[in-house]
N, C-alpha and C positions, 0 to 999 in steps of 0.2 A: 611502497606503501601498499597494503593489502586492502582493498575495498570490496565488501560483499553487499550485492544488491538483491532485494527481495521485491518483486512485482506485486501488482495489486490483483485481486480477485477479478476473474474474466481476461487477464493479460498473462503474457510470458515475457521472456527477456527481451523481445523486440520493442517493448514499450520505451526502454531506455535508449534506444538507437540514436536519438538526437542529442543527447548528453555528450559534452566533451570533457575529458579529463586529462591531467598532466601525463607526459610520456612516461613519467617515472611511477605512475600509479599502476599496480597490478589488480586488474578487475576480475572479480569472480561473481558468478550468477548462482544464487541459491535457487534451483528450479523446484518446482513443486514435487512432493512425494506423495504417494497414496495414503490417505488418512486411515486411521484404524476407525471401527465401527464405534460411533458415539464418542470419539476421541475429543478432548478439550482443546480449546486453542493454544494453552499453554504447553500441553503435552507435545502437541504436534510442533510447536515452535522449537521446543527442545531437541526433538528428534531431527528436525531440519538442520539445526545448529551443529549437528554432529560432523558436518561437512567443513566446518570452519576450523583452520588450522591457528589454533590458539598459541602455538610456541613464539609467535611473532606479533607485535601491536597490529590492530586492524581497526577500520572503521565499518561500520554496518549503516547502510541506507535501506529504508523500507517505504515502500509506496502504498497508501491506502491500506488495504488489509495486511499488505506485507509490514506496514509500519507497526501494526498491532503486535505482529509476531516478532518484530525487531525489539520492540519495548519489552516483551517477555524474555528473549534472548538476553538483552542487555543487563537484566537483574542477576544472571549467572555468570555470563562470561566476561563482563566489564570491558567492552570496546573502548578504544581511545575516544570515539565519538559515536553517538547513535542518533542518525539524522531521519527525521519523519517527514515524508512529502505528502501533503493532501492526506494526513492521517490525524489519529488520535492516540494518547498514550494510556487511556484508561476508560473504563465502562460508562462513567457518568458523562463523558462527552459526546457519546452516540445520541444522533439526532432522535427526536421524538418518535419518529415513525418505525425505528428499530424496536424501541421499547413497547410500542403498540402491537406491533406484528408478533412480538415475543408473548406478550399477554393474550393474544387471541391465536397464538400457534398457527399463524398464517403461513409459516415456512413449510408446514406439511402440504400446502396447495401449490407449492412451486413446480411446475412440470419438469421432468428431466429430459428435455429435448434440447437439441443445438438449433438456434433460431437460423431460418434461412436469410432473413433481413431484419433490420433493426428499425423500427419507427422513428421518424424524425425527432417526435417529442422525447423519446428516450435519449437518443444520442445528444440532443440539445441539453437535457438535464445532466449529462455527464461533461458537458463544457466542449463537445465537438463544435467548431466553428466553420470550417470550410469543407469543401467537396472532398479534398484530400484526406482531411481528418476523418470524414466519415467512412470513406473506403477503407482506410487503416483499421478504424474502430470495429467496422463490420467483419473484416478478417480476423481480428483478435478474437472476437466472440465466436466466430466459427470454429475456432481451434481450441475453444475452451470445453473442459469435461463437465457435463452438465451435473453429473454425480458429485464431483468435487465441489461444485458451486453451491449444491444443495446442502452438502456437509458444512462448508464454510459459513453459510449464512446461519445455519442453527448454532455453529460454535460462537459466532459473534453475538447472536442472541443470549448465549449462556455465559459469556466472558465475564469473569468475576475480578478483574483487576481494579482495585479501589484507589491506588496512589500512582502518581507519575513517577517513574523511575528517575533516579539522579542522572544528571548529564544528558538529558534529552534536548536536541535541537530541533525546532519546528519550522518547516517552510510551508506556508499555506497561502491559497488564492482567495481574495475577498468575494469572490463569486462562485465559489464552491457550493454546489447544491447538494451534492451526495452525502459530504460530511462537512457541514458549515462550520466555521471557525470557532463559533460558540463563545465561551468566557475564558477559555484556557489561554495560557500564555503562547503567543505566536512571536517567534524570534525575527522570522523574515516574511513579510506579508507582500504577495505579488499582486499589484493592482490589476483588475480585469482577469484574473487567473480562476480557470474553473477547475473541475477535478481531472480534467485531461491535460493541464498544464505541463506535466512531465514531458510530454509530446510536443504541444504547440506553444509552450513558453519555455523551451529547453534552453535556449541561450541565456535567459535571466538566471535560471536555476543553476546552469553550469558556473556562472560568474560567482553565485553564491558559494557554491562548493568550493571553488577555487579559493575564495577569501578564507572559509572555514579551514581548509587543509593547510593554507599558508600560515594560519594562526596556530 
């Protein structure tokens, strides 16, 4: 089985390192590509999808921002399953602060710099729980391209998807502060899971994925 994974904003493929898959699964990572100037989220997603082999059935897993991209890809390529982890399938489910930032155009104020350290209040907001979590989280952010982050935040604010694509499966944490679960349907709710649960609740998520693939 071909499984394609898209990481979240501020992360790379290393964020998936604690997940386990069946030995028969063929894992592929859709790494970030340079965005075009003022490119839409959907346009970027479909360019990224050019790396997917559609000659055989496949599964798509998107984390956070990567889940939004996966939702867009699913409307064109029709994966066997599209699984969103700590993510949302349409604009309406963005938290209030994204809409506020968009109206106030606060994305223009985001500095294009790599942080030397991450304040504890921010790492806690993302669901970082232990010292090991914090070290890994900071290392991820140090590797993040700040220009890409600035583009991505603007693309999210301008995202225009109004409907949830068919066949979406959602795995979410009930303590996610970055993208709260809201009123949309959640298929698998992880108690105590925050936005960082793909890393620190990987065992629970791996069991859910095994169940989904067995079905």
